[in-house]
C-alpha positions as CSV (number, residue, x, y, z in Angstrom):
1,M,11.7,9.0,-34.9
2,A,9.0,6.6,-33.6
3,K,7.5,6.2,-37.1
4,F,10.8,4.5,-38.2
5,L,10.8,2.0,-35.4
6,P,9.5,-1.4,-36.1
7,K,5.9,-2.2,-35.2
8,I,5.7,-5.0,-32.6
9,A,2.5,-6.7,-31.9
10,L,2.1,-8.3,-28.4
11,P,1.3,-12.0,-28.4
12,K,-2.4,-12.9,-28.5
13,W,-2.5,-14.1,-24.9
14,M,-1.9,-10.6,-24.0
15,G,-5.0,-9.2,-25.6
16,T,-5.6,-7.3,-28.9
17,S,-2.5,-6.5,-30.9
18,Y,-1.5,-2.9,-31.3
19,D,1.4,-0.7,-32.2
20,L,3.7,-1.4,-29.3
21,V,5.9,1.7,-30.1
22,S,3.0,4.1,-30.3
23,V,1.8,3.0,-27.0
24,W,5.1,2.9,-25.0
25,R,6.1,6.4,-26.1
26,N,3.1,7.7,-24.0
27,V,4.6,6.6,-20.7
28,D,4.2,9.0,-17.8
29,V,7.8,9.6,-17.2
30,V,7.2,11.9,-14.1
31,L,5.4,9.2,-12.3
32,L,8.1,6.6,-13.1
33,I,10.8,8.8,-11.9
34,A,8.9,9.8,-8.7
35,V,8.4,6.1,-7.8
36,F,12.1,5.3,-8.6
37,L,13.4,8.0,-6.4
38,Q,11.1,7.0,-3.5
39,S,12.3,3.4,-3.9
40,V,15.9,4.5,-3.7
41,I,15.2,6.5,-0.6
42,G,13.4,3.4,0.8
43,T,16.3,1.1,0.2
44,L,18.7,3.6,1.8
45,T,16.3,3.9,4.7
46,V,16.0,0.2,5.2
47,Y,19.8,-0.1,5.3
48,S,20.2,2.6,8.0
49,A,17.4,1.3,10.2
50,T,18.8,-2.3,10.2
51,R,22.6,-1.9,9.8
52,Q,23.5,-1.4,13.5
53,R,21.0,-3.9,14.7
54,L,22.4,-6.6,12.5
55,I,26.0,-5.8,13.5
56,N,25.1,-6.0,17.2
57,Q,23.5,-9.4,16.6
58,G,26.5,-10.7,14.7
59,F,24.7,-11.0,11.3
60,D,25.5,-9.7,7.8
61,Q,24.5,-5.9,7.8
62,Y,23.5,-6.1,4.2
63,V,20.9,-8.9,4.7
64,Y,17.7,-6.7,4.7
65,V,19.0,-4.1,2.2
66,Q,19.8,-6.9,-0.3
67,R,16.4,-8.3,0.0
68,Q,14.8,-4.9,-0.4
69,V,16.9,-4.4,-3.6
70,L,15.6,-7.6,-4.9
71,F,12.0,-6.7,-3.9
72,V,12.4,-3.4,-5.8
73,I,13.7,-5.2,-9.0
74,V,10.8,-7.8,-8.8
75,G,8.5,-4.8,-8.4
76,A,9.9,-3.0,-11.5
77,V,9.5,-6.1,-13.6
78,I,5.9,-6.5,-12.4
79,T,5.2,-2.9,-13.2
80,F,6.4,-3.3,-16.9
81,I,4.6,-6.5,-17.2
82,V,1.3,-4.9,-16.2
83,M,2.1,-2.0,-18.5
84,A,2.7,-4.5,-21.4
85,V,-0.4,-6.7,-21.0
86,G,-2.6,-3.7,-20.4
87,H,-5.3,-2.9,-17.8
88,D,-8.0,-4.1,-20.2
89,W,-6.6,-7.6,-20.3
90,I,-6.5,-7.6,-16.5
91,R,-10.1,-6.3,-16.3
92,E,-11.4,-9.1,-18.4
93,R,-10.0,-11.6,-15.7
94,A,-11.1,-9.5,-12.6
95,V,-13.2,-12.3,-11.2
96,F,-10.3,-14.8,-11.5
97,W,-7.8,-12.4,-9.6
98,F,-10.4,-11.8,-6.9
99,I,-11.2,-15.5,-6.3
100,S,-7.6,-16.5,-6.5
101,T,-6.6,-13.9,-3.9
102,S,-9.6,-14.8,-1.7
103,L,-8.5,-18.4,-1.8
104,L,-5.0,-17.2,-0.6
105,L,-6.7,-15.3,2.3
106,V,-8.5,-18.4,3.3
107,L,-5.4,-20.6,3.2
108,V,-3.3,-18.1,5.1
109,L,-5.7,-18.5,8.1
110,V,-4.7,-22.2,8.3
111,Y,-1.3,-22.3,7.0
112,G,0.0,-18.8,7.7
113,A,2.9,-18.1,10.0
114,V,1.9,-16.8,13.4
115,T,3.4,-13.5,14.3
116,R,2.2,-11.8,17.5
117,G,-0.9,-13.9,17.5
118,A,-1.8,-13.0,13.9
119,R,-1.5,-15.1,10.6
120,L,-0.7,-12.5,8.1
121,A,1.5,-14.2,5.6
122,F,3.0,-17.3,4.3
123,D,6.5,-18.2,5.5
124,L,8.6,-19.0,2.3
125,G,11.9,-19.0,4.0
126,P,13.8,-15.8,3.3
127,I,10.7,-14.0,2.1
128,S,6.9,-14.1,3.0
129,L,3.8,-13.6,1.0
130,Q,1.0,-11.5,2.4
131,P,-2.2,-12.1,0.5
132,A,-3.9,-9.0,2.0
133,E,-1.5,-6.8,-0.1
134,L,-2.6,-8.6,-3.3
135,M,-6.3,-8.2,-2.4
136,K,-6.0,-4.5,-2.2
137,V,-5.4,-4.6,-6.0
138,A,-7.8,-7.4,-6.9
139,V,-10.8,-5.9,-5.0
140,L,-10.3,-2.5,-6.6
141,I,-10.2,-4.0,-10.2
142,L,-13.3,-6.1,-9.6
143,I,-15.4,-3.3,-8.0
144,A,-14.3,-0.7,-10.5
145,A,-15.2,-3.2,-13.3
146,Y,-18.6,-3.8,-11.8
147,T,-19.5,-0.2,-11.1
148,A,-18.3,0.9,-14.6
149,D,-21.1,-1.0,-16.1
150,A,-23.7,1.0,-14.4
151,A,-26.4,2.3,-16.9
152,Y,-26.2,5.8,-15.5
153,D,-23.4,8.1,-14.2
154,K,-24.4,7.3,-10.6
155,I,-24.7,3.7,-9.2
156,D,-28.0,2.8,-7.6
157,Y,-28.6,1.2,-4.3
158,H,-28.5,-2.3,-5.6
159,Q,-25.1,-1.8,-7.3
160,F,-23.8,-0.3,-4.1
161,S,-25.2,-3.2,-2.1
162,V,-23.4,-5.7,-4.3
163,S,-20.3,-3.8,-4.1
164,L,-20.6,-4.0,-0.4
165,L,-20.9,-7.8,-0.6
166,I,-17.8,-7.9,-2.8
167,L,-15.9,-5.9,-0.4
168,G,-17.3,-7.5,2.8
169,F,-15.9,-11.0,2.1
170,P,-12.1,-10.2,1.8
171,V,-12.4,-7.6,4.6
172,L,-13.9,-10.3,6.9
173,L,-11.1,-12.7,6.0
174,I,-8.5,-9.9,6.8
175,L,-10.1,-9.1,10.1
176,L,-10.0,-12.7,11.0
177,Q,-6.2,-12.8,10.6
178,P,-6.5,-10.2,12.3
179,D,-5.1,-7.2,10.4
180,L,-7.2,-4.1,11.2
181,G,-4.7,-1.9,9.2
182,S,-5.0,-3.7,5.9
183,A,-8.7,-4.1,6.3
184,T,-9.1,-0.2,6.7
185,V,-6.9,0.6,3.7
186,V,-9.0,-1.7,1.5
187,V,-12.0,0.0,2.6
188,A,-10.5,3.4,1.8
189,G,-9.6,2.3,-1.7
190,V,-13.0,1.0,-2.4
191,A,-14.7,4.1,-0.9
192,G,-12.8,6.1,-3.5
193,V,-14.1,4.0,-6.3
194,L,-17.7,4.2,-5.0
195,L,-17.4,7.9,-4.5
196,M,-16.3,8.5,-8.0
197,A,-18.9,6.1,-9.3
198,G,-21.5,8.5,-8.0
199,A,-22.5,6.7,-4.8
200,K,-24.7,9.0,-2.5
201,R,-23.1,10.5,0.5
202,R,-25.4,8.4,2.8
203,Y,-24.1,5.2,1.0
204,I,-20.5,6.2,1.8
205,A,-21.6,6.8,5.5
206,L,-23.2,3.4,5.5
207,I,-20.0,1.6,4.4
208,S,-17.9,3.6,7.0
209,G,-20.5,2.6,9.7
210,L,-20.6,-1.0,8.7
211,T,-16.8,-1.1,8.8
212,I,-16.7,0.2,12.2
213,V,-19.4,-2.1,13.5
214,S,-17.8,-5.1,11.9
215,A,-14.4,-4.2,13.5
216,V,-16.1,-3.8,16.9
217,A,-17.9,-7.1,16.5
218,V,-14.8,-9.0,15.6
219,A,-13.0,-7.4,18.5
220,L,-15.8,-8.3,21.0
221,A,-16.0,-11.9,19.7
222,G,-12.2,-12.1,20.7
223,V,-11.0,-12.8,17.2
224,V,-8.7,-9.7,17.2
225,D,-5.6,-10.2,19.3
226,R,-5.3,-8.1,22.5
227,Y,-2.1,-6.7,21.4
228,Q,-3.8,-5.0,18.4
229,L,-6.6,-3.5,20.8
230,R,-4.0,-2.1,23.0
231,R,-2.7,-0.1,20.1
232,I,-5.9,1.9,20.4
233,D,-5.3,2.3,24.2
234,A,-1.8,3.4,23.6
235,F,-2.9,6.1,21.1
236,L,-5.4,7.5,23.5
237,N,-2.9,7.4,26.3
238,Q,0.5,8.2,24.8
239,D,1.8,9.5,28.1
240,S,0.8,6.4,30.0
241,T,3.2,4.7,32.3
242,E,1.1,1.5,32.4
243,K,3.4,-1.6,32.1
244,D,1.1,-3.2,29.6
245,L,1.2,-0.4,27.2
246,Q,4.9,0.5,27.4
247,Q,6.1,-1.5,24.4
248,I,3.6,0.4,22.1
249,V,3.8,3.8,23.8
250,L,7.7,3.7,23.8
251,Q,8.1,2.9,20.2
252,V,5.8,5.9,19.2
253,R,7.6,8.1,21.7
254,F,10.9,7.3,20.3
255,A,9.7,7.7,16.8
256,K,8.4,11.1,17.5
257,R,11.6,12.0,19.4
258,A,13.7,10.8,16.3
259,V,11.9,13.0,14.0
260,A,12.1,16.0,16.3
261,S,15.8,15.5,17.1
262,G,16.6,15.6,13.5
263,G,16.0,19.5,13.4
264,F,16.2,21.1,10.0
265,F,19.1,19.3,8.4
266,G,19.1,16.0,10.3
267,K,22.1,14.3,12.0
268,G,23.6,12.8,8.8
269,Y,23.1,9.4,7.0
270,L,23.9,6.6,9.4
271,Q,24.6,9.1,12.3
272,G,21.1,8.9,14.0
273,P,21.6,7.9,17.6
274,L,18.0,6.5,18.0
275,T,18.1,4.7,14.6
276,N,21.5,3.3,15.3
277,G,20.5,2.3,18.9
278,A,17.7,0.3,17.7
279,F,15.3,2.0,20.0
280,I,12.3,1.7,17.6
281,P,11.0,-1.8,16.9
282,V,10.5,-2.7,13.3
283,Q,11.5,0.8,12.3
284,F,12.4,-0.3,8.9
285,S,9.0,-1.7,8.1
286,D,6.5,0.3,10.3
287,F,8.4,3.6,11.1
288,P,10.8,4.4,8.2
289,F,9.8,8.0,8.3
290,S,11.4,8.4,11.8
291,A,14.7,7.3,10.4
292,I,14.4,9.7,7.6
293,G,13.5,12.5,9.9
294,E,16.3,11.7,12.4
295,Q,19.0,11.5,9.6
296,F,17.9,14.2,7.1
297,G,15.7,16.4,9.3
298,M,12.9,18.5,8.1
299,I,14.5,18.9,4.7
300,G,14.4,15.1,4.3
301,G,10.9,14.7,5.4
302,F,9.8,17.5,3.1
303,V,11.5,15.8,0.1
304,V,9.7,12.4,0.8
305,L,6.3,14.3,1.2
306,A,7.0,16.2,-1.9
307,I,7.7,13.1,-4.0
308,F,4.5,11.5,-2.6
309,G,2.8,14.7,-3.6
310,V,4.1,14.2,-7.2
311,I,2.9,10.6,-7.3
312,L,-0.6,11.4,-6.1
313,W,-0.8,14.5,-8.5
314,R,0.1,12.2,-11.4
315,L,-2.5,9.7,-10.3
316,W,-5.1,12.6,-10.1
317,M,-4.2,13.8,-13.6
318,I,-4.3,10.2,-15.0
319,S,-7.8,9.9,-13.6
320,R,-8.9,13.0,-15.5
321,L,-7.3,11.9,-18.7
322,A,-8.9,8.3,-18.4
323,R,-10.4,7.1,-21.7
324,T,-13.1,5.1,-20.1
325,R,-15.3,5.1,-16.9
326,F,-13.6,1.9,-15.7
327,D,-10.1,3.5,-16.0
328,Q,-11.3,6.6,-14.1
329,L,-12.7,4.5,-11.3
330,L,-9.7,2.2,-11.0
331,I,-7.3,5.2,-10.7
332,S,-9.6,6.9,-8.2
333,G,-9.4,3.8,-6.1
334,V,-5.6,3.6,-6.4
335,F,-5.3,7.3,-5.4
336,S,-7.6,6.9,-2.3
337,L,-5.7,3.8,-1.2
338,M,-2.3,5.3,-1.4
339,L,-3.4,8.6,0.1
340,F,-4.9,6.8,3.1
341,Q,-1.9,4.6,3.5
342,I,0.6,7.4,3.4
343,F,-1.4,9.5,5.9
344,Q,-1.9,6.6,8.3
345,N,1.8,5.5,8.3
346,I,3.3,9.0,8.8
347,G,0.5,9.8,11.2
348,M,1.3,6.9,13.5
349,T,4.9,8.0,13.4
350,L,4.0,11.4,14.6
351,G,1.4,10.1,17.1
352,L,-1.5,11.4,15.2
353,T,-3.0,8.1,14.4
354,P,-3.1,4.7,16.2
355,V,-0.2,2.3,15.3
356,S,-1.5,0.0,12.6
357,G,1.4,-1.7,10.9
358,L,0.6,-0.4,7.5
359,P,3.8,0.1,5.4
360,L,4.8,3.3,3.9
361,P,4.5,2.9,0.0
362,F,7.8,2.2,-1.8
363,I,9.8,3.0,1.3
364,S,9.0,0.4,4.0
365,Y,10.8,-3.0,3.9
366,G,8.8,-5.8,2.4
367,G,8.1,-7.6,-0.8
368,S,4.2,-8.0,-0.7
369,H,3.5,-4.3,-0.4
370,L,6.1,-3.4,-3.0
371,V,4.5,-5.9,-5.4
372,S,1.0,-4.6,-4.8
373,S,2.3,-0.9,-5.1
374,A,4.1,-1.9,-8.3
375,M,0.8,-3.4,-9.7
376,M,-1.0,-0.2,-9.0
377,V,1.7,1.9,-10.7
378,G,1.6,-0.4,-13.7
379,L,-2.2,-0.1,-14.0
380,A,-1.9,3.7,-13.8
381,Q,0.7,3.7,-16.5
382,S,-1.3,1.4,-18.7
383,I,-4.3,3.7,-18.5
384,Y,-2.1,6.7,-19.3
385,M,-0.4,5.0,-22.1
386,R,-3.6,4.0,-23.8
387,R,-5.6,7.1,-23.2
388,L,-5.5,8.1,-26.9
389,R,-6.5,4.7,-28.3
């Protein structure tokens, strides 16, 4: 039937014209369905984790879930815009995206709203904008574009060093906010790009070592807020009764208890005592997996993990089907970033990793991370759609 449909060329500002129908019929439907299902689960989770808290405080119980629905809609629009303009058009402007996002990171250090001693986002009234989330995408695009131009299949030390310089600037700005979680996930994504680009193992070890040294130096310099450093203490001493650690220790303890008390089938939607009792601070953004575990049990947790598995599997397959070296490197970075972020968020819920504040992709409350995740999905779809051109 597609041959009978009209041929629609995109406007020139979107790049080279092509048969729009022939491209859009190659959409990865499985990936879109998996992301949609995870977004629905996320919306339901946000409502369940905020409903009783808002009622107790005398606010509209639908405030957060309405915003989350709006964020999902905006994310969907951005995904389709990225799919339409194409990843090649975005690649041509990689330096512009990187410089623009870096400027936002600088400005947020001055004009950002202060939350627990950190300037992470611009306060725009009912919503906030977190530049670090946008930088996750911008730095992947720029480094993938740079390393894709290597003369050989493996990048040399010079190209690796330049990549480190590109990465180091935004990571330093993010550490100055300070936001250790976002800094580590950016490094994880770039590490995936460099590994696929053929960087030697000692190069990867170097980037890991530099990241650790930089984080320690920033901490010793007093830039990192003491609260964030105490998260590491809380992770190493999860049974501590020290008063200074109680706020962090208790939220992890209640998160683990919520998951464990859900049993096999869970206590039912909106029936979780710990979730309804608001025992877990910022559960809707930092610990959504605990709400899922308490209400839907092991079955619900398995479903969420299975959907994430499908998303990562499709990203892996798209990287193997990629048409160009840039396409392959970019998707490798997206895969590494999402895998690390999923592991880190669920890991801190189960007490396996330190509390970092990293959101769970497509599920946690928040517009900035949903937009950045939507961009990455759009880039993956664009690469898949144009693989046969």
